[in-house]
Backbone of each chain as ProteinMPNN parsed JSONL, in Angstrom:
{"seq_chain_A": "MLEKTTRVNFLYDFYQTLLTEKQRIYMQLYYLDDLSLGEIAEEYGVSRQAVYDNVRRTEAMLEDYEDKLNLFSKFQKRMEMIEELEQLLPTMNHGTSEKMQILLTALKDHE", "coords_chain_A": {"N_chain_A": [[28.99, 29.115, 35.713], [30.003, 25.281, 36.601], [27.16, 22.996, 36.861], [27.469, 20.604, 39.773], [25.64, 17.705, 39.121], [24.076, 14.775, 39.416], [23.059, 13.662, 37.611], [25.16, 14.154, 35.697], [27.089, 12.573, 37.515], [26.377, 9.886, 37.121], [26.57, 9.343, 34.293], [29.157, 9.502, 34.006], [30.033, 7.417, 35.92], [28.544, 5.134, 33.586], [30.426, 5.774, 31.421], [32.664, 6.536, 31.748], [35.031, 4.837, 30.996], [35.886, 5.347, 28.745], [36.763, 7.817, 28.485], [39.95, 10.042, 28.046], [43.228, 9.475, 30.817], [43.555, 12.077, 31.94], [41.124, 13.631, 31.704], [39.48, 12.084, 33.614], [41.087, 11.842, 35.524], [40.261, 14.756, 36.439], [37.624, 15.03, 36.119], [37.037, 13.393, 38.569], [38.142, 14.474, 40.832], [36.657, 16.854, 40.563], [34.089, 16.411, 41.025], [33.589, 14.062, 42.041], [35.202, 14.005, 44.376], [34.869, 16.735, 44.959], [36.043, 19.183, 44.844], [37.315, 22.3, 44.29], [37.317, 24.264, 41.051], [39.545, 26.056, 41.212], [40.996, 25.031, 43.29], [41.732, 22.261, 41.759], [42.914, 23.592, 39.913], [45.368, 24.407, 40.855], [46.267, 22.33, 42.215], [47.409, 21.006, 40.055], [48.762, 23.223, 38.245], [47.827, 24.558, 36.222], [45.997, 26.678, 34.664], [42.754, 28.113, 35.901], [40.652, 28.685, 34.046], [41.406, 26.806, 32.258], [41.041, 24.029, 33.542], [38.471, 24.317, 33.718], [37.846, 24.488, 31.231], [38.372, 21.745, 30.265], [36.744, 20.11, 32.182], [34.066, 21.06, 31.389], [34.163, 19.998, 28.681], [34.694, 17.476, 28.518], [31.986, 16.883, 29.989], [30.488, 17.498, 27.594], [31.308, 15.531, 26.197], [30.674, 13.232, 27.443], [27.592, 13.166, 27.692], [27.011, 13.225, 24.875], [28.152, 10.661, 24.413], [26.027, 9.275, 25.715], [23.443, 10.205, 24.224], [24.331, 8.652, 21.993], [24.369, 5.821, 22.715], [22.327, 5.438, 25.222], [23.107, 4.224, 27.694], [22.52, 5.164, 30.193], [19.682, 5.956, 30.32], [18.528, 3.49, 29.228], [19.362, 2.169, 31.864], [17.833, 3.248, 33.671], [15.365, 2.998, 32.92], [15.116, -0.185, 33.038], [15.709, -0.443, 35.914], [13.217, 0.611, 36.837], [11.349, -1.574, 35.748], [12.368, -3.68, 37.299], [11.486, -3.013, 39.604], [8.712, -3.407, 39.311], [8.458, -5.97, 38.859], [9.322, -6.646, 41.67], [7.396, -5.92, 43.021], [5.359, -7.574, 42.645], [6.164, -9.407, 44.485], [4.764, -9.726, 47.259], [2.728, -11.166, 46.582], [2.985, -14.041, 45.875], [3.943, -17.428, 47.329], [6.002, -18.232, 50.285], [8.748, -19.401, 49.707], [9.024, -19.268, 46.968], [9.083, -16.586, 46.372], [11.336, -15.757, 48.065], [13.469, -16.899, 46.651], [12.99, -15.263, 44.147], [13.687, -12.775, 45.277], [16.255, -12.93, 45.564], [17.541, -13.368, 43.163], [16.561, -10.751, 41.85], [17.792, -8.74, 43.083], [20.449, -9.68, 42.41], [20.289, -9.003, 39.93], [19.988, -6.447, 39.713], [22.457, -5.466, 40.819], [24.179, -5.94, 39.006], [23.947, -4.305, 37.408]], "CA_chain_A": [[29.441, 27.75, 36.729], [29.429, 24.123, 36.067], [26.551, 22.642, 37.942], [27.413, 19.413, 40.231], [24.581, 16.731, 39.055], [23.017, 13.47, 39.838], [23.296, 13.009, 36.31], [27.002, 14.079, 35.708], [27.72, 11.578, 38.048], [25.775, 8.583, 36.555], [27.103, 9.554, 33.014], [30.609, 9.25, 34.36], [30.092, 6.051, 35.557], [28.858, 4.492, 32.533], [31.251, 6.159, 30.263], [34.708, 6.858, 32.471], [36.354, 4.154, 30.376], [35.839, 5.801, 27.373], [37.802, 9.291, 28.509], [41.34, 9.909, 28.719], [43.325, 9.297, 31.912], [43.286, 13.237, 32.194], [39.689, 14.092, 31.742], [39.249, 10.972, 34.383], [41.303, 12.94, 37.059], [39.527, 15.936, 36.462], [36.082, 14.899, 36.912], [36.996, 12.792, 39.903], [38.499, 15.823, 41.718], [35.694, 17.959, 40.976], [32.386, 15.546, 40.785], [33.75, 12.878, 43.287], [36.191, 14.734, 45.842], [34.545, 18.032, 45.853], [37.425, 20.033, 44.916], [36.794, 23.337, 43.45], [38.293, 24.226, 39.688], [40.542, 27.002, 41.812], [41.879, 23.848, 43.327], [42.299, 21.765, 40.934], [44.166, 24.215, 38.613], [46.525, 24.709, 41.308], [47.201, 21.384, 42.089], [48.298, 20.434, 38.331], [50.014, 24.213, 37.632], [47.352, 24.979, 35.254], [44.755, 27.754, 34.965], [41.005, 27.545, 36.475], [40.163, 28.411, 32.997], [41.771, 25.224, 31.261], [40.331, 23.282, 34.055], [36.932, 24.439, 33.574], [37.405, 23.936, 29.932], [38.311, 20.462, 30.117], [35.482, 19.467, 32.615], [33.066, 21.06, 30.455], [34.301, 19.578, 27.133], [34.27, 16.114, 29.119], [30.668, 16.826, 30.41], [29.303, 17.343, 26.45], [31.389, 13.939, 25.576], [29.455, 11.778, 28.096], [26.161, 13.673, 26.657], [27.033, 12.902, 23.445], [27.879, 9.052, 24.438], [24.353, 9.028, 26.033], [22.746, 10.422, 23.006], [24.671, 7.523, 21.08], [24.515, 4.763, 23.426], [21.673, 5.999, 26.132], [23.127, 3.419, 28.556], [22.26, 5.82, 31.708], [18.351, 6.141, 30.222], [18.19, 1.954, 29.332], [19.494, 1.511, 32.749], [16.751, 3.881, 34.387], [13.972, 1.729, 32.696], [15.634, -1.457, 33.487], [15.284, -0.807, 37.277], [11.57, 0.484, 36.743], [10.663, -2.744, 35.807], [12.642, -4.485, 38.238], [10.797, -2.596, 40.828], [7.594, -3.661, 39.176], [8.801, -7.171, 39.466], [9.19, -6.448, 43.002], [5.752, -5.427, 43.477], [4.686, -9.042, 42.603], [6.769, -11.025, 45.224], [4.023, -10.249, 48.318], [1.598, -12.511, 46.09], [3.941, -15.345, 46.169], [4.423, -18.258, 48.374], [7.566, -17.563, 50.467], [9.713, -19.997, 49.432], [9.226, -18.22, 45.574], [9.372, -14.807, 46.61], [12.917, -15.634, 48.324], [14.548, -16.948, 45.866], [13.05, -14.585, 43.394], [14.122, -11.412, 45.652], [17.881, -12.943, 45.474], [17.65, -12.953, 41.648], [16.243, -9.287, 41.123], [18.623, -8.04, 43.682], [21.174, -9.771, 41.837], [20.093, -8.506, 38.856], [20.281, -4.922, 40.093], [23.457, -5.293, 41.609], [24.997, -6.518, 38.205], [24.633, -3.393, 36.156]], "C_chain_A": [[29.144, 26.324, 36.031], [28.541, 23.633, 37.372], [26.862, 20.618, 38.573], [26.579, 18.318, 40.247], [24.828, 15.978, 39.311], [23.826, 12.968, 38.301], [24.76, 12.907, 35.769], [27.51, 12.901, 36.213], [28.127, 10.085, 37.272], [26.481, 8.596, 35.168], [28.411, 9.148, 33.23], [30.65, 7.971, 34.628], [29.781, 5.364, 34.391], [30.052, 4.716, 31.789], [32.868, 6.352, 30.723], [35.67, 6.365, 31.61], [36.607, 4.823, 28.78], [36.775, 7.232, 27.531], [39.235, 8.935, 28.681], [41.558, 9.921, 30.008], [43.611, 11.035, 32.492], [42.057, 13.733, 32.649], [39.157, 13.279, 33.094], [39.413, 11.98, 35.829], [40.923, 14.158, 37.377], [38.246, 16.013, 37.107], [36.226, 13.972, 38.293], [37.272, 13.885, 40.708], [37.374, 16.759, 41.715], [34.254, 17.272, 41.21], [32.612, 14.78, 42.045], [34.214, 13.745, 44.654], [35.366, 16.034, 45.926], [34.817, 18.956, 45.648], [36.835, 20.966, 43.959], [37.697, 23.283, 41.728], [39.438, 25.291, 40.401], [41.548, 25.869, 42.367], [42.577, 22.95, 42.835], [43.075, 22.267, 40.203], [45.573, 24.639, 39.63], [47.305, 23.96, 41.995], [47.989, 20.777, 40.934], [48.961, 21.631, 37.84], [49.35, 24.221, 36.553], [46.667, 26.5, 35.681], [43.226, 27.363, 35.663], [40.637, 27.318, 35.171], [40.233, 26.871, 32.397], [41.532, 24.037, 32.078], [39.033, 23.106, 33.529], [36.978, 24.09, 32.113], [37.311, 22.328, 29.484], [37.771, 19.538, 30.622], [34.338, 19.583, 31.799], [32.925, 20.733, 29.056], [34.03, 18.006, 27.903], [32.713, 15.881, 29.37], [30.105, 16.541, 28.831], [29.972, 15.709, 26.012], [30.445, 12.789, 26.164], [28.009, 12.283, 27.724], [26.472, 12.85, 25.348], [27.07, 11.296, 23.314], [26.912, 8.647, 25.165], [23.681, 9.315, 24.912], [22.815, 8.992, 21.955], [24.345, 5.735, 21.348], [23.249, 4.628, 24.713], [21.775, 4.665, 27.298], [22.437, 3.926, 30.383], [20.365, 5.555, 31.16], [17.76, 4.562, 30.384], [18.181, 1.527, 31.055], [18.347, 1.768, 34.023], [15.171, 3.317, 34.313], [13.928, 0.512, 32.928], [15.068, -1.234, 34.953], [13.674, -0.322, 37.494], [11.249, -1.063, 36.839], [11.218, -3.807, 36.373], [11.639, -4.401, 39.42], [8.988, -3.415, 40.502], [7.613, -5.321, 39.443], [8.592, -7.405, 41.123], [7.653, -6.578, 43.777], [4.962, -6.689, 43.267], [4.938, -10.281, 44.334], [5.598, -10.976, 46.707], [2.976, -11.531, 47.815], [1.812, -13.672, 46.175], [4.03, -16.076, 47.068], [5.79, -17.667, 48.785], [8.581, -18.259, 50.062], [9.931, -19.194, 48.062], [9.718, -17.043, 45.751], [10.94, -14.859, 47.491], [13.783, -15.652, 47.427], [14.321, -15.967, 44.8], [13.689, -12.956, 43.961], [15.483, -11.666, 45.741], [17.93, -12.8, 44.266], [17.589, -11.566, 41.43], [16.964, -8.583, 42.287], [20.193, -8.149, 42.936], [21.471, -9.017, 40.708], [20.388, -7.021, 38.626], [21.396, -4.714, 40.129], [24.523, -5.579, 40.238], [25.031, -5.527, 37.25], [25.754, -2.635, 36.434]], "O_chain_A": [[28.307, 26.161, 35.144], [28.904, 23.748, 38.542], [26.526, 19.632, 37.917], [26.58, 17.731, 41.329], [26.014, 15.925, 39.639], [24.774, 12.222, 38.054], [25.375, 11.88, 35.483], [28.278, 12.201, 35.551], [29.153, 9.472, 36.977], [27.085, 7.539, 34.986], [28.794, 8.275, 32.451], [31.196, 7.223, 33.817], [30.786, 4.823, 33.93], [30.724, 3.719, 31.524], [33.911, 6.295, 30.072], [36.746, 6.9, 31.341], [37.511, 4.618, 27.97], [37.456, 7.597, 26.573], [39.691, 7.935, 29.234], [40.61, 10.244, 30.723], [43.915, 11.082, 33.683], [41.888, 14.197, 33.777], [38.308, 13.916, 33.717], [38.666, 12.514, 36.648], [41.183, 14.66, 38.47], [37.831, 16.638, 38.083], [35.251, 13.997, 39.044], [36.306, 14.212, 41.398], [37.11, 17.419, 42.72], [33.358, 17.984, 41.664], [31.848, 14.887, 43.004], [33.571, 13.995, 45.673], [35.168, 16.435, 47.073], [34.133, 19.892, 46.064], [36.071, 20.656, 43.044], [38.503, 22.419, 41.384], [40.497, 25.138, 39.792], [42.712, 25.788, 41.973], [43.732, 22.68, 43.166], [43.993, 21.597, 39.728], [46.614, 25.104, 39.165], [48.435, 24.228, 42.406], [49.053, 20.163, 41.013], [49.808, 21.393, 36.979], [50.04, 23.9, 35.585], [46.815, 27.181, 36.696], [42.835, 26.205, 35.814], [40.31, 26.185, 34.819], [39.332, 26.064, 32.173], [41.748, 22.958, 31.526], [38.554, 22.089, 33.027], [36.079, 23.34, 31.734], [36.53, 21.802, 28.692], [37.859, 18.384, 30.204], [33.653, 18.617, 31.464], [31.964, 21.015, 28.34], [32.931, 17.501, 27.676], [32.192, 14.825, 29.012], [29.38, 15.562, 28.653], [29.234, 14.827, 25.574], [29.787, 11.881, 25.655], [27.27, 11.349, 27.414], [25.943, 11.767, 25.097], [26.39, 10.654, 22.513], [26.896, 7.426, 25.319], [23.162, 8.274, 24.508], [21.892, 8.435, 21.362], [24.169, 4.804, 20.561], [23.269, 3.507, 25.222], [20.747, 4.149, 27.739], [22.069, 3.242, 31.337], [19.806, 4.764, 31.921], [16.907, 4.236, 31.209], [17.32, 0.795, 31.544], [18.029, 1.008, 34.939], [14.249, 3.224, 35.123], [12.836, -0.041, 33.053], [14.01, -1.796, 35.234], [12.982, -0.92, 38.317], [10.944, -1.638, 37.884], [10.749, -4.914, 36.107], [11.118, -5.334, 40.032], [8.272, -3.858, 41.399], [6.793, -5.834, 40.205], [7.823, -8.214, 41.643], [7.145, -7.16, 44.735], [3.85, -6.755, 43.791], [4.368, -11.216, 44.897], [5.481, -12.047, 47.302], [2.586, -12.507, 48.456], [0.932, -14.453, 46.536], [4.275, -15.419, 48.08], [6.525, -16.941, 48.114], [9.602, -17.57, 50.043], [10.937, -18.489, 47.978], [10.751, -16.599, 45.251], [11.617, -13.831, 47.454], [14.677, -14.827, 47.239], [15.385, -15.607, 44.298], [14.084, -12.11, 43.159], [16.142, -10.662, 46.013], [18.562, -11.767, 44.043], [18.534, -11.069, 40.817], [16.467, -7.461, 42.386], [20.976, -7.204, 42.831], [22.55, -8.481, 40.458], [20.892, -6.513, 37.625], [21.739, -3.715, 39.496], [25.72, -5.418, 40.473], [25.846, -5.577, 36.329], [26.278, -1.961, 35.547]]}, "seq_chain_B": "MLEKTTRVNFLYDFYQTLLTEKQRIYMQLYYLDDLSLGEIAEEYGVSRQAVYDNVRRTEAMLEDYEDKLNLFSKFQKRMEMIEELEQLLPTMNHGTSEKMQILLTALKDHE", "coords_chain_B": {"N_chain_B": [[41.378, -13.91, 5.669], [38.367, -12.982, 6.855], [36.453, -13.809, 9.975], [32.956, -14.417, 9.459], [31.494, -13.869, 12.31], [28.957, -14.308, 14.872], [29.332, -13.1, 17.12], [30.967, -10.932, 16.493], [28.67, -9.641, 14.973], [26.402, -9.18, 17.093], [28.218, -7.43, 18.914], [28.291, -5.108, 16.686], [25.754, -4.778, 16.803], [25.522, -3.349, 19.374], [27.361, -1.485, 19.557], [27.245, 0.211, 16.89], [26.641, 3.081, 16.744], [28.801, 4.21, 17.329], [30.276, 3.953, 15.308], [31.556, 5.6, 11.792], [29.908, 6.604, 9.316], [30.759, 5.653, 6.941], [32.244, 2.944, 8.372], [29.792, 1.709, 8.974], [28.175, 1.47, 6.809], [29.812, -0.322, 5.284], [30.191, -2.696, 7.238], [27.531, -3.433, 7.435], [27.241, -4.314, 4.819], [28.936, -6.623, 4.474], [28.407, -7.554, 6.88], [25.354, -8.564, 7.45], [24.201, -8.107, 4.895], [25.863, -10.341, 4.176], [27.155, -9.939, 1.465], [30.325, -10.612, -0.608], [33.991, -9.153, 0.298], [35.16, -8.748, -2.457], [32.504, -7.893, -3.859], [31.947, -5.479, -2.606], [34.129, -4.039, -2.862], [33.941, -3.454, -5.361], [31.248, -2.382, -6.007], [31.598, 0.035, -4.571], [34.058, 1.326, -5.673], [36.337, 0.98, -4.625], [39.559, -0.303, -3.567], [39.651, -4.242, -3.02], [41.503, -4.972, -0.784], [41.013, -2.488, 0.612], [38.808, -2.676, 1.554], [39.006, -4.342, 2.797], [40.53, -3.977, 4.873], [39.513, -1.623, 6.154], [37.054, -2.922, 7.553], [38.347, -4.505, 9.096], [39.825, -2.879, 10.923], [37.372, -1.657, 11.91], [36.408, -4.036, 13.559], [38.304, -4.53, 15.123], [38.02, -2.027, 16.748], [35.7, -2.312, 17.946], [35.61, -4.383, 19.387], [37.352, -3.21, 21.187], [35.861, -1.221, 22.188], [34.091, -3.143, 23.776], [35.888, -4.428, 25.245], [35.95, -2.025, 27.223], [33.306, -1.401, 27.424], [31.925, -3.639, 28.162], [29.447, -3.978, 27.08], [28.371, -6.594, 25.754], [28.974, -8.711, 27.229], [27.825, -8.101, 29.48], [25.055, -8.007, 28.661], [24.64, -10.856, 28.14], [24.791, -12.038, 30.58], [22.839, -10.733, 32.046], [20.972, -11.734, 30.362], [20.976, -14.494, 31.178], [20.272, -14.355, 34.106], [18.03, -13.293, 33.787], [16.663, -16.087, 32.524], [16.93, -17.614, 34.431], [14.841, -16.489, 36.597], [12.755, -16.882, 35.247], [12.286, -19.454, 34.973], [11.469, -19.834, 37.872], [8.587, -19.528, 37.242], [6.792, -21.638, 36.906], [6.052, -22.192, 39.329], [4.713, -20.88, 40.71], [1.468, -19.013, 41.327], [-1.059, -18.98, 38.725], [-2.178, -16.256, 38.144], [-0.114, -14.73, 38.801], [2.187, -15.648, 37.75], [1.721, -14.979, 34.924], [1.783, -12.363, 35.16], [4.316, -12.081, 35.685], [5.547, -12.988, 33.583], [4.842, -11.445, 31.607], [6.315, -9.174, 32.329], [8.852, -10.015, 32.517], [9.29, -10.415, 29.816], [9.405, -8.213, 28.895], [11.178, -6.973, 29.782], [13.479, -8.311, 28.747], [13.301, -7.328, 25.66], [13.711, -5.229, 26.112], [16.412, -4.644, 25.854]], "CA_chain_B": [[39.857, -14.138, 5.658], [37.429, -12.338, 7.871], [35.234, -14.752, 10.002], [31.824, -13.576, 9.987], [30.718, -14.51, 13.492], [27.604, -14.167, 15.631], [30.008, -12.089, 17.945], [30.665, -9.341, 15.359], [27.088, -9.175, 14.922], [26.127, -8.482, 18.443], [29.134, -6.265, 19.186], [28.112, -4.406, 15.652], [24.536, -3.888, 17.605], [25.869, -2.612, 20.788], [28.392, -0.199, 19.223], [27.051, 0.898, 15.882], [26.691, 4.616, 16.944], [30.148, 5.125, 17.857], [30.977, 4.297, 14.055], [31.398, 6.242, 11.179], [28.941, 6.051, 8.454], [31.719, 4.079, 6.181], [31.842, 1.917, 8.637], [28.558, 0.893, 9.009], [27.722, 1.135, 5.429], [30.803, -1.642, 4.913], [29.983, -3.341, 7.796], [25.97, -3.591, 6.762], [27.201, -5.068, 3.679], [29.613, -7.601, 4.474], [28.187, -8.806, 8.1], [24.388, -8.11, 7.882], [23.947, -8.331, 3.626], [26.013, -10.924, 3.336], [28.02, -9.621, 0.551], [31.744, -10.497, -0.553], [34.743, -7.997, 0.102], [35.487, -7.798, -3.828], [31.851, -6.968, -4.305], [31.899, -3.911, -1.897], [34.925, -3.393, -3.79], [33.152, -3.274, -6.596], [30.353, -1.376, -5.335], [32.198, 1.493, -4.008], [34.951, 1.975, -6.599], [38.16, 0.805, -4.255], [40.244, -2.018, -3.907], [39.057, -5.353, -2.254], [42.397, -4.299, 0.285], [40.927, -1.099, 1.239], [37.784, -2.794, 2.08], [39.446, -5.482, 4.021], [41.562, -3.361, 5.834], [38.184, -0.9, 7.031], [36.238, -4.042, 7.876], [39.122, -5.659, 10.33], [39.754, -1.957, 11.779], [36.012, -1.789, 12.356], [36.117, -5.358, 14.186], [39.147, -4.446, 16.34], [37.278, -1.494, 17.47], [34.354, -3.156, 18.357], [36.304, -5.081, 20.365], [38.255, -2.199, 21.993], [34.763, -0.731, 23.008], [33.992, -3.78, 24.404], [36.759, -4.03, 26.244], [35.987, -0.8, 27.865], [31.741, -1.202, 28.036], [31.067, -4.636, 28.495], [27.542, -4.286, 26.829], [27.822, -7.591, 25.547], [29.248, -9.756, 27.865], [26.802, -7.738, 30.662], [23.768, -8.55, 28.256], [24.801, -12.248, 28.249], [24.821, -12.263, 31.963], [21.396, -10.436, 32.285], [19.889, -12.562, 29.893], [20.995, -15.789, 32.05], [19.716, -14.244, 35.222], [16.278, -13.358, 33.557], [15.61, -16.875, 32.722], [16.851, -18.188, 35.968], [13.562, -15.68, 37.092], [11.509, -17.9, 34.275], [12.901, -20.829, 36.061], [10.689, -19.682, 38.639], [7.034, -18.981, 36.707], [5.557, -22.979, 37.351], [5.993, -22.568, 40.939], [3.504, -19.803, 40.697], [-0.048, -19.335, 40.877], [-1.208, -18.801, 37.376], [-2.088, -14.716, 37.689], [1.075, -14.143, 39.423], [3.232, -16.144, 36.911], [1.027, -14.55, 34.134], [1.887, -10.905, 35.449], [5.67, -11.844, 35.721], [6.166, -13.471, 32.432], [4.736, -10.393, 30.831], [7.143, -8.275, 32.566], [10.244, -10.334, 31.896], [9.252, -10.779, 28.407], [9.576, -6.532, 28.29], [12.907, -6.51, 30.522], [14.288, -8.824, 27.752], [12.981, -6.79, 24.766], [13.869, -3.576, 26.195], [17.57, -4.347, 25.426]], "C_chain_B": [[39.425, -13.626, 6.231], [36.449, -13.074, 8.253], [34.267, -14.133, 10.191], [30.772, -14.253, 11.078], [29.411, -13.818, 14.189], [28.35, -13.285, 16.645], [30.275, -10.824, 17.138], [29.297, -9.023, 15.356], [26.584, -8.397, 16.13], [26.936, -7.236, 18.978], [28.707, -5.116, 18.157], [26.593, -3.92, 16.647], [24.899, -3.047, 18.254], [26.585, -1.384, 20.271], [28.162, 0.593, 18.108], [26.727, 2.309, 16.009], [27.146, 5.003, 16.948], [30.808, 4.748, 16.383], [30.82, 5.105, 13.057], [30.356, 5.872, 10.194], [29.318, 5.302, 7.297], [31.606, 3.445, 6.618], [30.519, 1.389, 8.393], [28.015, 0.579, 7.904], [28.531, -0.702, 5.226], [30.383, -2.655, 5.99], [28.403, -4.171, 7.545], [26.263, -4.67, 5.821], [27.483, -6.253, 3.523], [29.019, -8.442, 5.71], [26.554, -9.224, 7.612], [23.775, -8.837, 6.34], [24.582, -9.65, 3.096], [26.972, -11.266, 1.99], [29.693, -9.823, 0.484], [32.606, -9.16, -0.494], [34.61, -7.641, -1.354], [33.92, -7.145, -4.091], [30.995, -6.018, -3.848], [32.652, -3.417, -2.482], [34.226, -2.486, -4.839], [32.152, -2.139, -7.174], [30.999, -0.281, -5.301], [33.381, 2.095, -4.982], [36.14, 2.113, -5.688], [37.903, -0.53, -4.163], [39.791, -3.117, -2.804], [40.143, -5.161, -0.629], [41.571, -3.175, 1.11], [39.285, -1.579, 1.956], [38.293, -3.459, 3.25], [39.916, -4.608, 5.485], [40.466, -2.176, 6.776], [37.395, -1.89, 8.029], [37.055, -4.018, 9.217], [39.633, -4.235, 11.137], [38.679, -1.581, 12.462], [36.15, -2.72, 13.677], [37.022, -4.614, 15.388], [38.352, -2.846, 17.116], [35.866, -1.56, 18.127], [34.751, -3.469, 19.633], [36.756, -4.049, 21.283], [36.921, -1.941, 22.828], [34.223, -1.749, 23.877], [34.549, -4.389, 25.59], [36.611, -3.213, 27.654], [34.782, -0.424, 28.332], [31.213, -2.228, 28.447], [30.0, -5.355, 28.104], [27.248, -5.502, 26.473], [28.186, -8.555, 26.583], [28.176, -9.566, 29.48], [25.566, -8.453, 30.447], [23.823, -9.858, 28.735], [24.416, -12.601, 29.606], [23.327, -11.975, 32.422], [20.936, -11.36, 31.944], [19.79, -14.054, 30.928], [20.461, -15.505, 33.571], [18.194, -14.449, 34.993], [15.811, -14.66, 33.554], [16.048, -17.945, 33.611], [15.627, -17.782, 36.718], [12.64, -16.614, 36.067], [11.569, -19.178, 34.698], [11.639, -21.006, 37.233], [8.852, -19.595, 38.32], [6.25, -20.426, 37.261], [5.459, -22.704, 38.982], [4.882, -21.242, 41.541], [2.102, -20.052, 40.348], [-0.204, -18.592, 39.197], [-1.412, -17.127, 37.352], [-1.079, -14.207, 38.117], [2.403, -14.348, 37.93], [2.84, -14.92, 35.667], [1.965, -12.861, 33.903], [3.442, -11.145, 34.984], [6.245, -12.323, 34.36], [6.038, -12.115, 31.255], [6.332, -8.917, 31.012], [8.782, -8.588, 32.388], [10.511, -10.31, 30.797], [9.807, -8.907, 27.992], [10.979, -6.648, 28.842], [13.701, -7.134, 29.246], [14.243, -8.325, 26.136], [13.468, -5.937, 24.597], [15.525, -3.45, 25.769], [17.977, -3.713, 24.389]], "O_chain_B": [[40.416, -13.272, 6.87], [35.521, -13.281, 7.471], [34.329, -13.222, 11.016], [29.725, -14.875, 10.896], [29.044, -12.7, 13.828], [27.513, -12.494, 17.078], [29.646, -9.782, 17.319], [28.931, -7.955, 15.847], [26.391, -7.181, 16.136], [26.394, -6.215, 19.402], [28.725, -4.008, 18.691], [26.48, -2.783, 17.105], [24.707, -1.882, 17.905], [26.247, -0.279, 20.695], [28.738, 1.682, 18.095], [26.469, 2.73, 14.881], [26.986, 6.203, 16.725], [31.924, 5.236, 16.207], [29.717, 5.638, 13.179], [29.918, 4.726, 10.285], [28.584, 4.512, 6.703], [30.881, 2.62, 6.063], [30.336, 0.573, 7.49], [27.375, -0.468, 7.811], [27.999, -1.804, 5.094], [30.178, -3.741, 5.448], [28.297, -5.396, 7.5], [25.715, -5.77, 5.897], [26.847, -7.037, 2.819], [29.048, -9.672, 5.727], [26.492, -10.426, 7.353], [23.066, -9.842, 6.38], [24.227, -10.16, 2.033], [27.386, -12.354, 1.589], [30.379, -9.301, 1.363], [32.185, -8.153, -1.064], [34.109, -6.566, -1.686], [33.901, -5.984, -4.499], [29.879, -5.683, -4.245], [32.362, -2.294, -2.892], [34.067, -1.277, -5.009], [32.154, -1.4, -8.158], [30.851, 0.444, -6.284], [33.571, 3.311, -5.003], [36.903, 3.074, -5.793], [37.032, -1.374, -4.372], [39.589, -2.696, -1.665], [39.607, -5.21, 0.478], [41.636, -3.176, 2.339], [38.715, -0.855, 2.773], [38.051, -3.183, 4.426], [39.645, -4.702, 6.682], [40.686, -1.957, 7.967], [37.173, -1.574, 9.198], [36.57, -3.599, 10.268], [39.92, -4.552, 12.292], [38.846, -1.157, 13.606], [36.015, -2.196, 14.782], [36.503, -4.191, 16.421], [38.272, -2.932, 18.341], [35.228, -0.699, 18.733], [34.371, -2.99, 20.701], [36.32, -4.241, 22.418], [36.831, -2.356, 23.983], [33.794, -1.265, 24.924], [33.973, -4.762, 26.612], [36.979, -3.553, 28.778], [34.637, 0.423, 29.213], [30.153, -2.152, 29.067], [29.588, -6.488, 28.355], [26.091, -5.871, 26.673], [27.294, -9.396, 26.693], [27.872, -10.443, 30.288], [24.987, -9.182, 31.252], [23.128, -10.133, 29.713], [23.646, -13.554, 29.724], [22.677, -12.803, 33.059], [20.4, -12.1, 32.768], [18.734, -14.552, 31.319], [20.226, -16.509, 34.244], [17.391, -15.213, 35.53], [14.816, -14.904, 34.236], [15.57, -19.077, 33.54], [15.226, -18.616, 37.53], [11.594, -16.986, 36.599], [10.563, -19.886, 34.661], [11.012, -22.047, 37.431], [8.03, -19.611, 39.236], [5.236, -20.341, 37.953], [4.563, -23.226, 39.645], [4.503, -20.951, 42.675], [1.605, -20.835, 39.538], [0.582, -17.771, 38.725], [-0.753, -16.591, 36.46], [-0.98, -13.009, 37.848], [3.15, -13.536, 37.384], [3.641, -13.999, 35.504], [2.539, -12.403, 32.916], [3.859, -10.507, 34.017], [7.406, -12.026, 34.075], [6.83, -11.849, 30.35], [6.954, -8.187, 30.24], [9.686, -7.775, 32.195], [11.68, -10.208, 30.424], [10.439, -8.551, 26.997], [11.905, -6.328, 28.096], [14.566, -6.421, 28.738], [15.047, -8.839, 25.358], [13.812, -5.506, 23.496], [15.958, -2.36, 25.396], [19.183, -3.555, 24.197]]}, "name": "protein", "num_of_chains": 2, "seq": "MLEKTTRVNFLYDFYQTLLTEKQRIYMQLYYLDDLSLGEIAEEYGVSRQAVYDNVRRTEAMLEDYEDKLNLFSKFQKRMEMIEELEQLLPTMNHGTSEKMQILLTALKDHEMLEKTTRVNFLYDFYQTLLTEKQRIYMQLYYLDDLSLGEIAEEYGVSRQAVYDNVRRTEAMLEDYEDKLNLFSKFQKRMEMIEELEQLLPTMNHGTSEKMQILLTALKDHE"}
């Protein structure tokens, strides 16, 4: 059985544009909409095994892209660095810390 | 004639791990080592046209990856945001601005 993990959801977010439309549909139904493999198979008139194989292959592709591009691990590292910056806010005067908070929030949302 | 641009160099930095070894070799010789198409062709015993086609196809692939993942444009945007943060440094007390400068430099180098 495939494990529905947070990691796969993150990898999907980062690399979904590199997948085929069919891969995206199966991944969305399975991971985001939380349908079962059997339900997806029925919906698309294919075997449960076919859906399983497709989703498993897609997961392997996502891990392969992460091995090559490290977008998820770099993102995590950047978030840690931004959090360290946020810890400096209380030591600043109000005007500065307010401006810096806005910029740091924008930096996080930009991902 | 192919134009040796900064943009291609950046795209190559971001996406080189998605290229084949042969693509990487030609791109490195042409863009980083600044060899001519003719020199590369002679080195590898292929036609100048073959090298040209390979490099042009690789450039198209890099642009396609950028269309899908936007790593270069996101990087540029993040750099702008970090520069805005740096502009706040002079308004802080010395201890804080020093710590913040170290963190911002680390954030930039992390890319």
